[in-house]
Biotite code that builds the C-alpha atoms (Angstrom):
import biotite.structure as struc

atoms = struc.array([
    struc.Atom([107.995, 154.181, 152.328], chain_id="A", res_id=1, res_name="ARG", atom_name="CA", element="C"),
    struc.Atom([111.038, 154.972, 154.659], chain_id="A", res_id=2, res_name="ARG", atom_name="CA", element="C"),
    struc.Atom([109.416, 152.629, 157.610], chain_id="A", res_id=3, res_name="ARG", atom_name="CA", element="C"),
    struc.Atom([109.216, 150.218, 154.882], chain_id="A", res_id=4, res_name="ALA", atom_name="CA", element="C"),
    struc.Atom([112.595, 150.026, 153.637], chain_id="A", res_id=5, res_name="ALA", atom_name="CA", element="C"),
    struc.Atom([113.925, 150.302, 157.105], chain_id="A", res_id=6, res_name="ALA", atom_name="CA", element="C"),
    struc.Atom([111.694, 147.208, 158.100], chain_id="A", res_id=7, res_name="MET", atom_name="CA", element="C"),
    struc.Atom([113.144, 145.513, 155.202], chain_id="A", res_id=8, res_name="ALA", atom_name="CA", element="C"),
    struc.Atom([116.867, 146.365, 155.818], chain_id="A", res_id=9, res_name="GLY", atom_name="CA", element="C"),
    struc.Atom([116.428, 145.015, 159.568], chain_id="A", res_id=10, res_name="GLN", atom_name="CA", element="C"),
    struc.Atom([114.941, 141.631, 158.159], chain_id="A", res_id=11, res_name="GLN", atom_name="CA", element="C"),
    struc.Atom([117.919, 141.179, 155.903], chain_id="A", res_id=12, res_name="ARG", atom_name="CA", element="C"),
    struc.Atom([120.310, 141.765, 158.812], chain_id="A", res_id=13, res_name="GLN", atom_name="CA", element="C"),
    struc.Atom([118.493, 139.030, 160.590], chain_id="A", res_id=14, res_name="GLN", atom_name="CA", element="C"),
    struc.Atom([118.432, 136.833, 157.736], chain_id="A", res_id=15, res_name="GLN", atom_name="CA", element="C"),
    struc.Atom([122.316, 137.235, 157.730], chain_id="A", res_id=16, res_name="THR", atom_name="CA", element="C"),
    struc.Atom([122.632, 136.989, 160.843], chain_id="A", res_id=17, res_name="THR", atom_name="CA", element="C"),
    struc.Atom([120.962, 133.745, 160.766], chain_id="A", res_id=18, res_name="ALA", atom_name="CA", element="C"),
    struc.Atom([122.954, 132.412, 158.353], chain_id="A", res_id=19, res_name="ALA", atom_name="CA", element="C"),
    struc.Atom([125.854, 133.283, 160.011], chain_id="A", res_id=20, res_name="ALA", atom_name="CA", element="C"),
    struc.Atom([125.169, 131.052, 163.037], chain_id="A", res_id=21, res_name="THR", atom_name="CA", element="C"),
    struc.Atom([124.846, 127.944, 160.785], chain_id="A", res_id=22, res_name="THR", atom_name="CA", element="C"),
    struc.Atom([128.679, 128.946, 159.812], chain_id="A", res_id=23, res_name="ALA", atom_name="CA", element="C"),
    struc.Atom([129.589, 129.957, 163.652], chain_id="A", res_id=24, res_name="ILE", atom_name="CA", element="C"),
    struc.Atom([133.414, 129.370, 164.696], chain_id="A", res_id=25, res_name="VAL", atom_name="CA", element="C"),
    struc.Atom([133.406, 128.029, 167.973], chain_id="A", res_id=26, res_name="ALA", atom_name="CA", element="C"),
    struc.Atom([136.409, 129.905, 169.463], chain_id="A", res_id=27, res_name="ALA", atom_name="CA", element="C"),
    struc.Atom([137.832, 128.747, 172.845], chain_id="A", res_id=28, res_name="ALA", atom_name="CA", element="C"),
    struc.Atom([138.109, 125.304, 174.346], chain_id="A", res_id=29, res_name="ALA", atom_name="CA", element="C"),
    struc.Atom([135.115, 123.168, 175.405], chain_id="A", res_id=30, res_name="ALA", atom_name="CA", element="C"),
    struc.Atom([135.807, 121.745, 179.121], chain_id="A", res_id=31, res_name="ALA", atom_name="CA", element="C"),
    struc.Atom([134.360, 120.585, 181.921], chain_id="A", res_id=32, res_name="ALA", atom_name="CA", element="C"),
    struc.Atom([134.113, 122.630, 184.944], chain_id="A", res_id=33, res_name="ALA", atom_name="CA", element="C"),
    struc.Atom([135.737, 120.556, 187.422], chain_id="A", res_id=34, res_name="GLN", atom_name="CA", element="C"),
    struc.Atom([139.232, 121.000, 185.614], chain_id="A", res_id=35, res_name="GLN", atom_name="CA", element="C"),
    struc.Atom([141.547, 123.669, 186.999], chain_id="A", res_id=36, res_name="PRO", atom_name="CA", element="C"),
    struc.Atom([140.539, 127.299, 185.919], chain_id="A", res_id=37, res_name="THR", atom_name="CA", element="C"),
    struc.Atom([142.931, 130.582, 185.214], chain_id="A", res_id=38, res_name="GLY", atom_name="CA", element="C"),
    struc.Atom([145.309, 128.483, 182.879], chain_id="A", res_id=39, res_name="ARG", atom_name="CA", element="C"),
    struc.Atom([143.015, 126.816, 180.407], chain_id="A", res_id=40, res_name="THR", atom_name="CA", element="C"),
    struc.Atom([139.594, 127.988, 179.742], chain_id="A", res_id=41, res_name="SER", atom_name="CA", element="C"),
    struc.Atom([135.940, 126.063, 179.975], chain_id="A", res_id=42, res_name="ASN", atom_name="CA", element="C"),
    struc.Atom([134.220, 128.460, 177.954], chain_id="A", res_id=43, res_name="LYS", atom_name="CA", element="C"),
    struc.Atom([132.858, 127.651, 174.183], chain_id="A", res_id=44, res_name="MET", atom_name="CA", element="C"),
    struc.Atom([131.691, 131.143, 172.100], chain_id="A", res_id=45, res_name="ARG", atom_name="CA", element="C"),
    struc.Atom([129.948, 131.489, 168.826], chain_id="A", res_id=46, res_name="ALA", atom_name="CA", element="C"),
    struc.Atom([131.320, 134.318, 166.427], chain_id="A", res_id=47, res_name="TYR", atom_name="CA", element="C"),
    struc.Atom([128.906, 135.558, 163.276], chain_id="A", res_id=48, res_name="ALA", atom_name="CA", element="C"),
    struc.Atom([130.925, 136.394, 160.301], chain_id="A", res_id=49, res_name="ILE", atom_name="CA", element="C"),
    struc.Atom([129.129, 138.166, 157.804], chain_id="A", res_id=50, res_name="ASP", atom_name="CA", element="C"),
    struc.Atom([129.718, 141.057, 154.871], chain_id="A", res_id=51, res_name="GLU", atom_name="CA", element="C"),
    struc.Atom([130.155, 143.696, 157.159], chain_id="A", res_id=52, res_name="SER", atom_name="CA", element="C"),
    struc.Atom([133.397, 142.020, 158.250], chain_id="A", res_id=53, res_name="GLY", atom_name="CA", element="C"),
    struc.Atom([134.990, 142.820, 161.917], chain_id="A", res_id=54, res_name="THR", atom_name="CA", element="C"),
    struc.Atom([133.538, 145.472, 164.092], chain_id="A", res_id=55, res_name="GLN", atom_name="CA", element="C"),
    struc.Atom([136.143, 147.454, 165.728], chain_id="A", res_id=56, res_name="GLY", atom_name="CA", element="C"),
    struc.Atom([138.820, 144.771, 164.396], chain_id="A", res_id=57, res_name="GLY", atom_name="CA", element="C"),
    struc.Atom([136.810, 142.572, 166.704], chain_id="A", res_id=58, res_name="MET", atom_name="CA", element="C"),
    struc.Atom([134.577, 139.589, 165.365], chain_id="A", res_id=59, res_name="LEU", atom_name="CA", element="C"),
    struc.Atom([130.991, 140.254, 166.982], chain_id="A", res_id=60, res_name="PRO", atom_name="CA", element="C"),
    struc.Atom([130.273, 137.816, 169.731], chain_id="A", res_id=61, res_name="VAL", atom_name="CA", element="C"),
    struc.Atom([126.783, 135.724, 169.497], chain_id="A", res_id=62, res_name="LEU", atom_name="CA", element="C"),
    struc.Atom([126.438, 134.152, 172.346], chain_id="A", res_id=63, res_name="SER", atom_name="CA", element="C"),
    struc.Atom([128.295, 132.017, 175.097], chain_id="A", res_id=64, res_name="GLU", atom_name="CA", element="C"),
    struc.Atom([127.079, 128.346, 173.976], chain_id="A", res_id=65, res_name="LEU", atom_name="CA", element="C"),
    struc.Atom([125.439, 126.106, 176.125], chain_id="A", res_id=66, res_name="PRO", atom_name="CA", element="C"),
    struc.Atom([127.325, 122.570, 176.917], chain_id="A", res_id=67, res_name="GLN", atom_name="CA", element="C"),
    struc.Atom([125.430, 119.829, 178.032], chain_id="A", res_id=68, res_name="LEU", atom_name="CA", element="C"),
    struc.Atom([126.374, 115.914, 178.145], chain_id="A", res_id=69, res_name="GLY", atom_name="CA", element="C"),
    struc.Atom([129.760, 114.844, 178.426], chain_id="A", res_id=70, res_name="GLU", atom_name="CA", element="C"),
    struc.Atom([131.799, 117.869, 178.361], chain_id="A", res_id=71, res_name="GLN", atom_name="CA", element="C"),
    struc.Atom([135.398, 117.665, 177.730], chain_id="A", res_id=72, res_name="PRO", atom_name="CA", element="C"),
    struc.Atom([138.020, 118.712, 180.325], chain_id="A", res_id=73, res_name="SER", atom_name="CA", element="C"),
    struc.Atom([139.970, 121.903, 179.822], chain_id="A", res_id=74, res_name="SER", atom_name="CA", element="C"),
    struc.Atom([142.594, 122.085, 177.297], chain_id="A", res_id=75, res_name="ARG", atom_name="CA", element="C"),
    struc.Atom([144.642, 123.826, 174.553], chain_id="A", res_id=76, res_name="MET", atom_name="CA", element="C"),
    struc.Atom([146.553, 123.354, 171.624], chain_id="A", res_id=77, res_name="TYR", atom_name="CA", element="C"),
    struc.Atom([143.671, 120.707, 170.850], chain_id="A", res_id=78, res_name="HIS", atom_name="CA", element="C"),
    struc.Atom([142.169, 121.040, 167.085], chain_id="A", res_id=79, res_name="ARG", atom_name="CA", element="C"),
    struc.Atom([138.666, 121.005, 165.839], chain_id="A", res_id=80, res_name="ALA", atom_name="CA", element="C"),
    struc.Atom([136.808, 119.846, 162.716], chain_id="A", res_id=81, res_name="ALA", atom_name="CA", element="C"),
    struc.Atom([133.145, 120.759, 161.825], chain_id="A", res_id=82, res_name="ALA", atom_name="CA", element="C"),
    struc.Atom([130.659, 118.479, 159.488], chain_id="A", res_id=83, res_name="ASP", atom_name="CA", element="C"),
    struc.Atom([128.303, 121.319, 158.563], chain_id="A", res_id=84, res_name="ALA", atom_name="CA", element="C"),
    struc.Atom([125.776, 119.247, 156.983], chain_id="A", res_id=85, res_name="GLU", atom_name="CA", element="C"),
    struc.Atom([125.150, 117.521, 160.490], chain_id="A", res_id=86, res_name="ALA", atom_name="CA", element="C"),
    struc.Atom([125.993, 120.258, 162.913], chain_id="A", res_id=87, res_name="GLY", atom_name="CA", element="C"),
    struc.Atom([128.565, 118.536, 164.703], chain_id="A", res_id=88, res_name="VAL", atom_name="CA", element="C"),
    struc.Atom([132.023, 119.831, 165.713], chain_id="A", res_id=89, res_name="MET", atom_name="CA", element="C"),
    struc.Atom([134.720, 117.331, 166.501], chain_id="A", res_id=90, res_name="TYR", atom_name="CA", element="C"),
    struc.Atom([137.371, 118.111, 169.139], chain_id="A", res_id=91, res_name="VAL", atom_name="CA", element="C"),
    struc.Atom([140.661, 116.060, 169.292], chain_id="A", res_id=92, res_name="LEU", atom_name="CA", element="C"),
    struc.Atom([143.933, 116.062, 171.150], chain_id="A", res_id=93, res_name="GLY", atom_name="CA", element="C"),
    struc.Atom([145.274, 118.764, 173.493], chain_id="A", res_id=94, res_name="GLY", atom_name="CA", element="C"),
    struc.Atom([146.753, 119.478, 176.698], chain_id="A", res_id=95, res_name="VAL", atom_name="CA", element="C"),
    struc.Atom([146.116, 120.845, 179.990], chain_id="A", res_id=96, res_name="HIS", atom_name="CA", element="C"),
    struc.Atom([148.249, 122.791, 182.633], chain_id="A", res_id=97, res_name="ILE", atom_name="CA", element="C"),
    struc.Atom([148.150, 120.914, 186.107], chain_id="A", res_id=98, res_name="ARG", atom_name="CA", element="C"),
    struc.Atom([147.525, 123.425, 188.773], chain_id="A", res_id=99, res_name="ASP", atom_name="CA", element="C"),
    struc.Atom([149.908, 122.445, 191.294], chain_id="A", res_id=100, res_name="ARG", atom_name="CA", element="C"),
    struc.Atom([153.162, 122.661, 189.450], chain_id="A", res_id=101, res_name="ASP", atom_name="CA", element="C"),
    struc.Atom([152.243, 123.916, 186.103], chain_id="A", res_id=102, res_name="GLY", atom_name="CA", element="C"),
    struc.Atom([152.824, 120.404, 184.295], chain_id="A", res_id=103, res_name="MET", atom_name="CA", element="C"),
    struc.Atom([151.467, 119.849, 180.704], chain_id="A", res_id=104, res_name="ARG", atom_name="CA", element="C"),
    struc.Atom([149.572, 116.539, 180.759], chain_id="A", res_id=105, res_name="LEU", atom_name="CA", element="C"),
    struc.Atom([147.655, 114.849, 177.756], chain_id="A", res_id=106, res_name="PRO", atom_name="CA", element="C"),
    struc.Atom([143.858, 116.252, 178.233], chain_id="A", res_id=107, res_name="ALA", atom_name="CA", element="C"),
    struc.Atom([142.160, 112.594, 177.704], chain_id="A", res_id=108, res_name="ASP", atom_name="CA", element="C"),
    struc.Atom([143.818, 110.025, 179.780], chain_id="A", res_id=109, res_name="GLU", atom_name="CA", element="C"),
    struc.Atom([142.589, 107.468, 176.452], chain_id="A", res_id=110, res_name="SER", atom_name="CA", element="C"),
    struc.Atom([144.474, 108.356, 172.859], chain_id="A", res_id=111, res_name="ALA", atom_name="CA", element="C"),
    struc.Atom([142.414, 108.804, 170.243], chain_id="A", res_id=112, res_name="GLY", atom_name="CA", element="C"),
    struc.Atom([139.317, 110.221, 172.458], chain_id="A", res_id=113, res_name="THR", atom_name="CA", element="C"),
    struc.Atom([136.894, 112.255, 169.967], chain_id="A", res_id=114, res_name="LEU", atom_name="CA", element="C"),
    struc.Atom([134.582, 114.737, 171.546], chain_id="A", res_id=115, res_name="HIS", atom_name="CA", element="C"),
    struc.Atom([131.702, 115.454, 169.280], chain_id="A", res_id=116, res_name="CYS", atom_name="CA", element="C"),
    struc.Atom([129.407, 118.836, 169.874], chain_id="A", res_id=117, res_name="TYR", atom_name="CA", element="C"),
    struc.Atom([126.161, 118.828, 168.643], chain_id="A", res_id=118, res_name="HIS", atom_name="CA", element="C"),
    struc.Atom([125.303, 122.369, 167.414], chain_id="A", res_id=119, res_name="LEU", atom_name="CA", element="C"),
    struc.Atom([121.336, 121.451, 167.277], chain_id="A", res_id=120, res_name="HIS", atom_name="CA", element="C"),
    struc.Atom([121.117, 120.417, 171.109], chain_id="A", res_id=121, res_name="SER", atom_name="CA", element="C"),
    struc.Atom([124.297, 122.001, 172.540], chain_id="A", res_id=122, res_name="TYR", atom_name="CA", element="C"),
    struc.Atom([125.344, 118.575, 173.896], chain_id="A", res_id=123, res_name="THR", atom_name="CA", element="C"),
    struc.Atom([128.662, 116.515, 174.132], chain_id="A", res_id=124, res_name="TRP", atom_name="CA", element="C"),
    struc.Atom([129.321, 113.221, 173.532], chain_id="A", res_id=125, res_name="SER", atom_name="CA", element="C"),
    struc.Atom([132.407, 111.296, 173.587], chain_id="A", res_id=126, res_name="THR", atom_name="CA", element="C"),
    struc.Atom([133.752, 108.507, 170.721], chain_id="A", res_id=127, res_name="LEU", atom_name="CA", element="C"),
    struc.Atom([136.601, 106.175, 171.848], chain_id="A", res_id=128, res_name="GLN", atom_name="CA", element="C"),
    struc.Atom([138.167, 105.556, 168.268], chain_id="A", res_id=129, res_name="THR", atom_name="CA", element="C"),
    struc.Atom([140.462, 102.403, 167.458], chain_id="A", res_id=130, res_name="THR", atom_name="CA", element="C"),
    struc.Atom([142.800, 101.795, 164.932], chain_id="A", res_id=131, res_name="GLY", atom_name="CA", element="C"),
    struc.Atom([147.038, 100.697, 165.341], chain_id="A", res_id=132, res_name="SER", atom_name="CA", element="C"),
    struc.Atom([147.478, 104.093, 164.088], chain_id="A", res_id=133, res_name="CYS", atom_name="CA", element="C"),
    struc.Atom([145.164, 106.518, 166.116], chain_id="A", res_id=134, res_name="ARG", atom_name="CA", element="C"),
    struc.Atom([146.607, 109.793, 167.087], chain_id="A", res_id=135, res_name="PRO", atom_name="CA", element="C"),
    struc.Atom([148.377, 109.247, 169.938], chain_id="A", res_id=136, res_name="CYS", atom_name="CA", element="C"),
    struc.Atom([149.809, 112.760, 170.106], chain_id="A", res_id=137, res_name="SER", atom_name="CA", element="C"),
    struc.Atom([148.361, 115.108, 171.736], chain_id="A", res_id=138, res_name="THR", atom_name="CA", element="C"),
    struc.Atom([148.844, 117.871, 168.780], chain_id="A", res_id=139, res_name="THR", atom_name="CA", element="C"),
    struc.Atom([148.369, 117.959, 165.341], chain_id="A", res_id=140, res_name="LEU", atom_name="CA", element="C"),
    struc.Atom([149.661, 119.553, 162.324], chain_id="A", res_id=141, res_name="LEU", atom_name="CA", element="C"),
    struc.Atom([145.929, 119.457, 161.132], chain_id="A", res_id=142, res_name="ALA", atom_name="CA", element="C"),
    struc.Atom([142.685, 118.254, 161.417], chain_id="A", res_id=143, res_name="PHE", atom_name="CA", element="C"),
    struc.Atom([139.639, 118.414, 159.219], chain_id="A", res_id=144, res_name="TRP", atom_name="CA", element="C"),
    struc.Atom([136.335, 117.080, 157.837], chain_id="A", res_id=145, res_name="TRP", atom_name="CA", element="C"),
    struc.Atom([136.610, 115.994, 154.184], chain_id="A", res_id=146, res_name="HIS", atom_name="CA", element="C"),
    struc.Atom([133.935, 113.458, 152.489], chain_id="A", res_id=147, res_name="LYS", atom_name="CA", element="C"),
    struc.Atom([132.170, 112.190, 155.181], chain_id="A", res_id=148, res_name="GLY", atom_name="CA", element="C"),
    struc.Atom([135.212, 111.363, 157.226], chain_id="A", res_id=149, res_name="ALA", atom_name="CA", element="C"),
    struc.Atom([137.632, 112.925, 159.672], chain_id="A", res_id=150, res_name="LEU", atom_name="CA", element="C"),
    struc.Atom([141.054, 113.791, 158.804], chain_id="A", res_id=151, res_name="TRP", atom_name="CA", element="C"),
    struc.Atom([143.943, 114.200, 160.941], chain_id="A", res_id=152, res_name="ALA", atom_name="CA", element="C"),
    struc.Atom([147.860, 114.794, 160.650], chain_id="A", res_id=153, res_name="ILE", atom_name="CA", element="C"),
    struc.Atom([149.400, 114.141, 164.041], chain_id="A", res_id=154, res_name="PRO", atom_name="CA", element="C"),
    struc.Atom([152.338, 116.021, 165.102], chain_id="A", res_id=155, res_name="ASP", atom_name="CA", element="C"),
    struc.Atom([155.668, 114.186, 165.072], chain_id="A", res_id=156, res_name="VAL", atom_name="CA", element="C"),
    struc.Atom([158.295, 113.617, 168.533], chain_id="A", res_id=157, res_name="PRO", atom_name="CA", element="C"),
    struc.Atom([161.648, 115.381, 168.478], chain_id="A", res_id=158, res_name="THR", atom_name="CA", element="C"),
    struc.Atom([163.039, 111.703, 168.459], chain_id="A", res_id=159, res_name="ASN", atom_name="CA", element="C"),
    struc.Atom([161.793, 110.805, 164.984], chain_id="A", res_id=160, res_name="SER", atom_name="CA", element="C"),
    struc.Atom([164.409, 109.603, 162.609], chain_id="A", res_id=161, res_name="SER", atom_name="CA", element="C"),
    struc.Atom([162.937, 111.898, 160.085], chain_id="A", res_id=162, res_name="SER", atom_name="CA", element="C"),
    struc.Atom([164.766, 115.319, 160.828], chain_id="A", res_id=163, res_name="SER", atom_name="CA", element="C"),
    struc.Atom([165.262, 116.253, 157.120], chain_id="A", res_id=164, res_name="THR", atom_name="CA", element="C"),
    struc.Atom([162.652, 116.574, 154.205], chain_id="A", res_id=165, res_name="THR", atom_name="CA", element="C"),
    struc.Atom([162.181, 118.366, 151.109], chain_id="A", res_id=166, res_name="LYS", atom_name="CA", element="C"),
    struc.Atom([159.715, 121.328, 151.296], chain_id="A", res_id=167, res_name="ASN", atom_name="CA", element="C"),
    struc.Atom([156.698, 121.119, 149.052], chain_id="A", res_id=168, res_name="SER", atom_name="CA", element="C"),
    struc.Atom([153.682, 123.160, 148.037], chain_id="A", res_id=169, res_name="GLY", atom_name="CA", element="C"),
    struc.Atom([155.605, 126.394, 147.435], chain_id="A", res_id=170, res_name="SER", atom_name="CA", element="C"),
    struc.Atom([157.147, 127.313, 144.049], chain_id="A", res_id=171, res_name="SER", atom_name="CA", element="C"),
    struc.Atom([160.586, 127.305, 145.403], chain_id="A", res_id=172, res_name="SER", atom_name="CA", element="C"),
    struc.Atom([162.463, 123.762, 145.284], chain_id="A", res_id=173, res_name="SER", atom_name="CA", element="C"),
    struc.Atom([165.392, 124.463, 148.531], chain_id="A", res_id=174, res_name="ARG", atom_name="CA", element="C"),
    struc.Atom([165.080, 122.003, 151.339], chain_id="A", res_id=175, res_name="ARG", atom_name="CA", element="C"),
    struc.Atom([164.495, 122.980, 154.962], chain_id="A", res_id=176, res_name="ARG", atom_name="CA", element="C"),
    struc.Atom([165.763, 120.939, 157.802], chain_id="A", res_id=177, res_name="GLU", atom_name="CA", element="C"),
    struc.Atom([163.793, 120.484, 161.179], chain_id="A", res_id=178, res_name="GLY", atom_name="CA", element="C"),
    struc.Atom([162.228, 118.692, 163.603], chain_id="A", res_id=179, res_name="SER", atom_name="CA", element="C"),
    struc.Atom([159.177, 119.096, 165.649], chain_id="A", res_id=180, res_name="SER", atom_name="CA", element="C"),
    struc.Atom([159.507, 120.570, 169.355], chain_id="A", res_id=181, res_name="THR", atom_name="CA", element="C"),
    struc.Atom([158.204, 118.263, 171.903], chain_id="A", res_id=182, res_name="GLY", atom_name="CA", element="C"),
    struc.Atom([157.134, 120.581, 174.248], chain_id="A", res_id=183, res_name="SER", atom_name="CA", element="C"),
    struc.Atom([153.844, 120.573, 173.070], chain_id="A", res_id=184, res_name="ARG", atom_name="CA", element="C"),
    struc.Atom([153.479, 116.874, 172.664], chain_id="A", res_id=185, res_name="THR", atom_name="CA", element="C"),
    struc.Atom([152.697, 114.796, 175.975], chain_id="A", res_id=186, res_name="ALA", atom_name="CA", element="C"),
    struc.Atom([152.126, 111.317, 175.432], chain_id="A", res_id=187, res_name="GLY", atom_name="CA", element="C"),
    struc.Atom([153.525, 108.469, 172.989], chain_id="A", res_id=188, res_name="GLN", atom_name="CA", element="C"),
    struc.Atom([153.060, 109.944, 169.158], chain_id="A", res_id=189, res_name="ALA", atom_name="CA", element="C"),
    struc.Atom([153.413, 108.152, 166.299], chain_id="A", res_id=190, res_name="VAL", atom_name="CA", element="C"),
    struc.Atom([156.534, 107.097, 165.274], chain_id="A", res_id=191, res_name="SER", atom_name="CA", element="C"),
    struc.Atom([157.322, 107.038, 161.550], chain_id="A", res_id=192, res_name="ASP", atom_name="CA", element="C"),
    struc.Atom([160.404, 107.339, 159.785], chain_id="A", res_id=193, res_name="PRO", atom_name="CA", element="C"),
    struc.Atom([158.876, 109.246, 156.948], chain_id="A", res_id=194, res_name="ARG", atom_name="CA", element="C"),
    struc.Atom([157.614, 111.922, 159.122], chain_id="A", res_id=195, res_name="GLY", atom_name="CA", element="C"),
    struc.Atom([154.248, 113.028, 158.836], chain_id="A", res_id=196, res_name="TYR", atom_name="CA", element="C"),
    struc.Atom([151.178, 110.695, 158.415], chain_id="A", res_id=197, res_name="GLN", atom_name="CA", element="C"),
    struc.Atom([147.908, 111.372, 157.052], chain_id="A", res_id=198, res_name="VAL", atom_name="CA", element="C"),
    struc.Atom([145.466, 109.487, 158.724], chain_id="A", res_id=199, res_name="LEU", atom_name="CA", element="C"),
    struc.Atom([141.685, 108.774, 157.804], chain_id="A", res_id=200, res_name="ARG", atom_name="CA", element="C"),
    struc.Atom([138.552, 108.216, 160.654], chain_id="A", res_id=201, res_name="LEU", atom_name="CA", element="C"),
    struc.Atom([135.847, 105.705, 159.325], chain_id="A", res_id=202, res_name="ASP", atom_name="CA", element="C"),
    struc.Atom([133.019, 106.987, 160.580], chain_id="A", res_id=203, res_name="MET", atom_name="CA", element="C"),
    struc.Atom([131.108, 103.363, 160.113], chain_id="A", res_id=204, res_name="GLY", atom_name="CA", element="C"),
    struc.Atom([133.385, 101.687, 162.330], chain_id="A", res_id=205, res_name="THR", atom_name="CA", element="C"),
    struc.Atom([135.341, 104.495, 164.340], chain_id="A", res_id=206, res_name="ASN", atom_name="CA", element="C"),
    struc.Atom([138.390, 103.232, 162.818], chain_id="A", res_id=207, res_name="GLU", atom_name="CA", element="C"),
    struc.Atom([141.805, 104.951, 161.828], chain_id="A", res_id=208, res_name="TRP", atom_name="CA", element="C"),
    struc.Atom([143.925, 104.509, 158.576], chain_id="A", res_id=209, res_name="GLU", atom_name="CA", element="C"),
    struc.Atom([146.698, 105.347, 157.013], chain_id="A", res_id=210, res_name="VAL", atom_name="CA", element="C"),
    struc.Atom([146.250, 107.558, 153.352], chain_id="A", res_id=211, res_name="VAL", atom_name="CA", element="C"),
    struc.Atom([148.894, 107.112, 150.946], chain_id="A", res_id=212, res_name="THR", atom_name="CA", element="C"),
    struc.Atom([149.896, 110.445, 149.623], chain_id="A", res_id=213, res_name="THR", atom_name="CA", element="C"),
    struc.Atom([152.184, 111.440, 146.725], chain_id="A", res_id=214, res_name="GLN", atom_name="CA", element="C"),
    struc.Atom([155.066, 114.086, 146.785], chain_id="A", res_id=215, res_name="GLY", atom_name="CA", element="C"),
    struc.Atom([157.378, 115.465, 149.407], chain_id="A", res_id=216, res_name="GLU", atom_name="CA", element="C"),
    struc.Atom([155.807, 116.131, 152.707], chain_id="A", res_id=217, res_name="PRO", atom_name="CA", element="C"),
    struc.Atom([156.200, 119.241, 154.776], chain_id="A", res_id=218, res_name="PRO", atom_name="CA", element="C"),
    struc.Atom([159.131, 119.562, 156.963], chain_id="A", res_id=219, res_name="CYS", atom_name="CA", element="C"),
    struc.Atom([158.594, 118.706, 160.747], chain_id="A", res_id=220, res_name="LEU", atom_name="CA", element="C"),
    struc.Atom([156.971, 121.889, 162.390], chain_id="A", res_id=221, res_name="ARG", atom_name="CA", element="C"),
    struc.Atom([155.365, 123.585, 165.306], chain_id="A", res_id=222, res_name="THR", atom_name="CA", element="C"),
    struc.Atom([153.219, 126.929, 165.473], chain_id="A", res_id=223, res_name="ASP", atom_name="CA", element="C"),
    struc.Atom([151.700, 126.466, 161.817], chain_id="A", res_id=224, res_name="SER", atom_name="CA", element="C"),
    struc.Atom([148.395, 127.068, 160.568], chain_id="A", res_id=225, res_name="CYS", atom_name="CA", element="C"),
    struc.Atom([146.301, 125.155, 158.709], chain_id="A", res_id=226, res_name="SER", atom_name="CA", element="C"),
    struc.Atom([143.026, 125.541, 157.254], chain_id="A", res_id=227, res_name="VAL", atom_name="CA", element="C"),
    struc.Atom([140.831, 122.748, 155.082], chain_id="A", res_id=228, res_name="TYR", atom_name="CA", element="C"),
    struc.Atom([138.903, 124.965, 151.940], chain_id="A", res_id=229, res_name="CYS", atom_name="CA", element="C"),
    struc.Atom([137.406, 123.862, 148.675], chain_id="A", res_id=230, res_name="ASN", atom_name="CA", element="C"),
    struc.Atom([138.596, 120.359, 148.919], chain_id="A", res_id=231, res_name="GLY", atom_name="CA", element="C"),
    struc.Atom([142.398, 121.459, 149.749], chain_id="A", res_id=232, res_name="LYS", atom_name="CA", element="C"),
    struc.Atom([144.056, 121.494, 152.982], chain_id="A", res_id=233, res_name="LEU", atom_name="CA", element="C"),
    struc.Atom([146.899, 124.430, 153.318], chain_id="A", res_id=234, res_name="MET", atom_name="CA", element="C"),
    struc.Atom([149.378, 124.655, 156.230], chain_id="A", res_id=235, res_name="VAL", atom_name="CA", element="C"),
    struc.Atom([151.084, 128.043, 156.456], chain_id="A", res_id=236, res_name="TYR", atom_name="CA", element="C"),
    struc.Atom([154.205, 128.912, 158.090], chain_id="A", res_id=237, res_name="GLY", atom_name="CA", element="C"),
    struc.Atom([155.542, 127.620, 161.437], chain_id="A", res_id=238, res_name="GLY", atom_name="CA", element="C"),
    struc.Atom([158.965, 126.757, 162.934], chain_id="A", res_id=239, res_name="LYS", atom_name="CA", element="C"),
    struc.Atom([161.558, 124.069, 163.260], chain_id="A", res_id=240, res_name="THR", atom_name="CA", element="C"),
    struc.Atom([163.291, 123.266, 165.890], chain_id="A", res_id=241, res_name="ALA", atom_name="CA", element="C"),
    struc.Atom([166.699, 124.108, 164.513], chain_id="A", res_id=242, res_name="ARG", atom_name="CA", element="C"),
    struc.Atom([165.506, 127.284, 163.824], chain_id="A", res_id=243, res_name="THR", atom_name="CA", element="C"),
    struc.Atom([163.281, 128.607, 166.980], chain_id="A", res_id=244, res_name="PRO", atom_name="CA", element="C"),
    struc.Atom([163.820, 132.303, 166.287], chain_id="A", res_id=245, res_name="THR", atom_name="CA", element="C"),
    struc.Atom([163.382, 132.282, 162.091], chain_id="A", res_id=246, res_name="HIS", atom_name="CA", element="C"),
    struc.Atom([159.432, 131.705, 161.309], chain_id="A", res_id=247, res_name="MET", atom_name="CA", element="C"),
    struc.Atom([158.948, 129.635, 158.248], chain_id="A", res_id=248, res_name="LEU", atom_name="CA", element="C"),
    struc.Atom([156.716, 131.601, 155.160], chain_id="A", res_id=249, res_name="SER", atom_name="CA", element="C"),
    struc.Atom([155.498, 128.143, 153.399], chain_id="A", res_id=250, res_name="ASP", atom_name="CA", element="C"),
    struc.Atom([152.530, 127.602, 151.853], chain_id="A", res_id=251, res_name="LEU", atom_name="CA", element="C"),
    struc.Atom([151.743, 123.498, 151.312], chain_id="A", res_id=252, res_name="LEU", atom_name="CA", element="C"),
    struc.Atom([148.960, 122.130, 149.989], chain_id="A", res_id=253, res_name="VAL", atom_name="CA", element="C"),
    struc.Atom([147.369, 118.898, 149.974], chain_id="A", res_id=254, res_name="LEU", atom_name="CA", element="C"),
])
């Protein structure tokens, strides 16, 4: 009986681990080996998340994932979104540091380049998106998969005319002022006097379109965190250019 119970426990643990691998969080930048090393990483690892939580404060690493096909260049400050049903992870934007002088440059030569990682075959492919509103900023406020399409909110450069917006998504009605810092944006960014734009990528035509939203958008910010869950995009915190030492603690929901 003890042996049978132990075997049943091992089988449950294996099933839990197998289920967790289908919802792996690919942490670290995907990259090609020919790019400079040391400053940006070209490794991608899989982490398992189960009911036991963390182990010693760290998530258990399952393995370093192989990368076949057209691998993206080394980068940081990029965004990733996943289509769980199709088993595809999409990577957009980012910058890489030039080794000889430390200058930050766009990770992709062409704006709107989308990198697709197929989890079933461990293979990369590249998709060139189109549209007059395609994300040209190398960094994004948010990037997520929703209802069969990719959605993005590109960062806005410091020269945007929208420097003061009403903060929304919190229980307070106070106003915040701010503009995004351009230190992490290379290349041409979307210019919009209203501030942030919500973009949707039609996966059939590979063309970006602007989606009209209601309510006041968040104030321009950097270093925020965003997550998509149960049909809602949540953006938390960050900092503005006018208060670089003061971290925001607002929560905004789209």
